[in-house]
C-alpha positions as CSV (number, residue, x, y, z in Angstrom):
1,X,3.8,-7.2,46.4
2,X,5.8,-10.4,46.8
3,X,9.2,-11.0,48.1
4,X,11.2,-14.2,48.1
5,X,13.5,-15.1,51.0
6,X,16.8,-16.9,50.6
7,X,15.3,-20.0,52.2
8,X,12.9,-20.4,49.3
9,X,9.7,-19.5,51.0
10,X,7.4,-16.8,49.7
11,X,6.0,-14.0,51.8
12,X,3.2,-11.7,50.7
13,X,3.2,-8.1,51.9
14,X,0.0,-6.2,51.8
15,X,0.0,-2.8,50.2
16,X,-1.7,-0.3,52.4
17,X,-3.6,2.5,50.6
18,X,-4.9,5.2,53.0
19,X,-8.1,6.9,51.9
20,X,-7.9,10.6,52.5
21,X,-10.3,12.1,55.1
22,X,-13.1,14.4,54.1
23,X,-12.7,17.8,55.6
24,X,-15.2,20.6,55.1
25,X,-15.1,24.1,56.6
26,X,-18.0,26.6,56.5
27,X,-18.7,29.9,58.3
28,X,-22.0,29.9,60.2
29,X,-23.6,33.2,61.2
30,X,-24.4,32.0,64.7
31,X,-22.4,31.5,67.9
32,X,-20.7,28.2,68.7
33,X,-23.3,27.3,71.4
34,X,-26.1,27.8,68.9
35,X,-24.3,25.8,66.2
36,X,-23.4,23.1,68.8
37,X,-27.1,22.4,69.3
38,X,-27.5,21.5,65.6
39,X,-25.3,18.4,66.3
40,X,-26.7,17.4,69.7
41,X,-30.5,18.3,69.8
42,X,-32.6,15.9,67.6
43,X,-35.2,18.6,66.9
44,X,-32.5,21.0,65.6
45,X,-30.6,18.3,63.8
46,X,-33.4,17.4,61.5
47,X,-33.8,21.0,60.4
48,X,-30.7,20.7,58.3
49,X,-30.2,17.0,57.7
50,X,-32.5,14.0,58.1
51,X,-36.1,13.3,58.9
52,X,-35.5,11.6,62.3
53,X,-32.7,11.7,64.8
54,X,-31.9,9.8,67.9
55,X,-29.1,11.6,69.7
56,X,-27.7,11.0,73.2
57,X,-24.9,13.6,73.3
58,X,-22.7,12.0,76.0
59,X,-19.7,9.7,75.4
60,X,-21.1,6.3,74.5
61,X,-24.5,7.8,73.7
62,X,-26.5,6.8,70.6
63,X,-26.0,8.7,67.4
64,X,-28.6,7.7,64.7
65,X,-30.0,9.7,61.9
66,X,-32.6,8.6,59.3
67,X,-33.2,10.4,56.0
68,X,-36.6,10.7,54.4
69,X,-35.6,8.1,51.7
70,X,-34.8,5.5,54.3
71,X,-31.0,5.9,54.5
72,X,-29.8,5.7,58.1
73,X,-26.4,6.3,59.7
74,X,-25.6,5.0,63.1
75,X,-22.8,5.2,65.6
76,X,-21.9,6.5,69.1
77,X,-20.9,9.9,70.5
78,X,-17.2,9.7,71.4
79,X,-16.4,13.2,72.7
80,X,-18.9,16.0,73.6
81,X,-17.3,19.2,74.8
82,X,-19.8,22.1,74.6
83,X,-19.7,24.4,72.8
84,X,-16.6,23.6,70.7
85,X,-16.2,19.9,70.0
86,X,-18.4,17.0,69.0
87,X,-16.9,13.6,67.9
88,X,-19.1,10.7,66.9
89,X,-18.7,7.4,65.0
90,X,-20.6,6.9,61.8
91,X,-21.5,4.1,59.4
92,X,-24.4,2.5,57.6
93,X,-27.1,1.5,60.1
94,X,-28.0,-1.6,58.2
95,X,-28.0,-3.2,54.7
96,X,-31.1,-1.2,53.7
97,X,-29.2,2.0,54.5
98,X,-26.2,0.9,52.5
99,X,-28.4,0.2,49.5
100,X,-29.7,3.8,49.6
101,X,-26.4,5.6,49.3
102,X,-26.6,8.6,46.9
103,X,-23.0,8.4,45.5
104,X,-22.2,6.9,42.2
105,X,-21.4,3.2,42.0
106,X,-22.5,2.2,45.5
107,X,-20.5,-0.3,47.5
108,X,-20.8,-4.0,47.4
109,X,-21.5,-5.9,50.5
110,X,-24.2,-3.9,52.1
111,X,-23.6,-2.5,55.6
112,X,-20.4,-4.5,55.8
113,X,-18.9,-2.0,53.4
114,X,-19.0,0.6,56.2
115,X,-20.6,-0.9,59.4
116,X,-22.3,1.3,61.9
117,X,-19.8,3.2,64.0
118,X,-16.8,2.2,61.8
119,X,-15.8,5.8,60.8
120,X,-15.1,8.9,62.8
121,X,-16.6,12.4,62.4
122,X,-15.0,15.3,64.3
123,X,-16.8,18.7,64.4
124,X,-14.9,21.7,65.7
125,X,-16.6,25.0,66.3
126,X,-14.5,28.1,66.7
127,X,-15.6,31.8,67.3
128,X,-14.8,33.7,64.1
129,X,-16.0,37.1,62.9
130,X,-19.2,37.2,64.9
131,X,-20.1,33.7,64.0
132,X,-18.6,30.2,64.0
133,X,-16.0,28.5,61.8
134,X,-17.3,24.9,61.6
135,X,-14.8,22.3,60.5
136,X,-16.0,18.8,60.0
137,X,-13.5,16.0,59.4
138,X,-14.7,12.5,58.5
139,X,-12.0,9.9,58.9
140,X,-11.5,6.1,58.3
141,X,-13.7,5.9,55.2
142,X,-13.0,2.5,53.7
143,X,-13.0,3.3,50.0
144,X,-12.4,6.1,47.6
145,X,-16.0,5.9,46.3
146,X,-17.3,6.2,49.9
147,X,-14.9,9.1,50.5
148,X,-16.2,10.9,47.4
149,X,-19.8,10.3,48.3
150,X,-19.3,11.7,51.8
151,X,-17.4,14.6,50.5
152,X,-20.4,15.5,48.3
153,X,-22.8,14.9,51.2
154,X,-21.1,17.0,53.8
155,X,-20.5,19.8,51.2
156,X,-24.2,19.6,50.5
157,X,-25.5,19.5,54.1
158,X,-23.2,21.8,56.0
159,X,-24.2,24.9,54.0
160,X,-27.8,23.9,54.8
161,X,-26.9,24.1,58.5
162,X,-25.5,27.6,57.9
163,X,-28.7,28.7,56.2
164,X,-30.9,27.2,59.0
165,X,-28.7,28.7,61.8
166,X,-29.2,32.1,60.2
167,X,-33.0,31.6,60.4
168,X,-33.4,30.7,56.7
169,X,-35.0,27.8,54.9
170,X,-32.4,25.6,53.2
171,X,-35.1,24.1,50.9
172,X,-36.0,20.4,50.4
173,X,-33.6,17.8,51.8
174,X,-31.5,16.2,49.0
175,X,-32.3,12.7,50.5
176,X,-36.1,13.3,50.3
């Protein structure tokens, strides 16, 4: 957008396009304290997503998850309030991770497209019908294609968590 002032100078105004957040809600047949552990205990985390996890679930603690195919996400825990709230930052751990995204089109620029810790994931766990209503909200995604890719990923992985929390086997990891 351009506008011209009466003094003859030209000013450019940026157009801000906000990318919608990804929000996914699933019902999990386990209590909030049980589900909470799937986000804070590395051994439990990799039962539903990833092949390795380094998790320090305290504000400022490390959040790093690696998938079997080499994709890695990294950030920091921002809020940890057992058993109902976990908030962490999220982004590509490095250029290799960025090159291994599963969504169509990929993003130019490697990890710079979504640097480690540049987005925010909020997980809310509420008691509901003898289980837990898990709502995950992923904010500050930098592009529509990354939003779409993360929408697909969270809608793939959170049902896997529900199956695992119920004692089932969710099958092979989609990133394997």
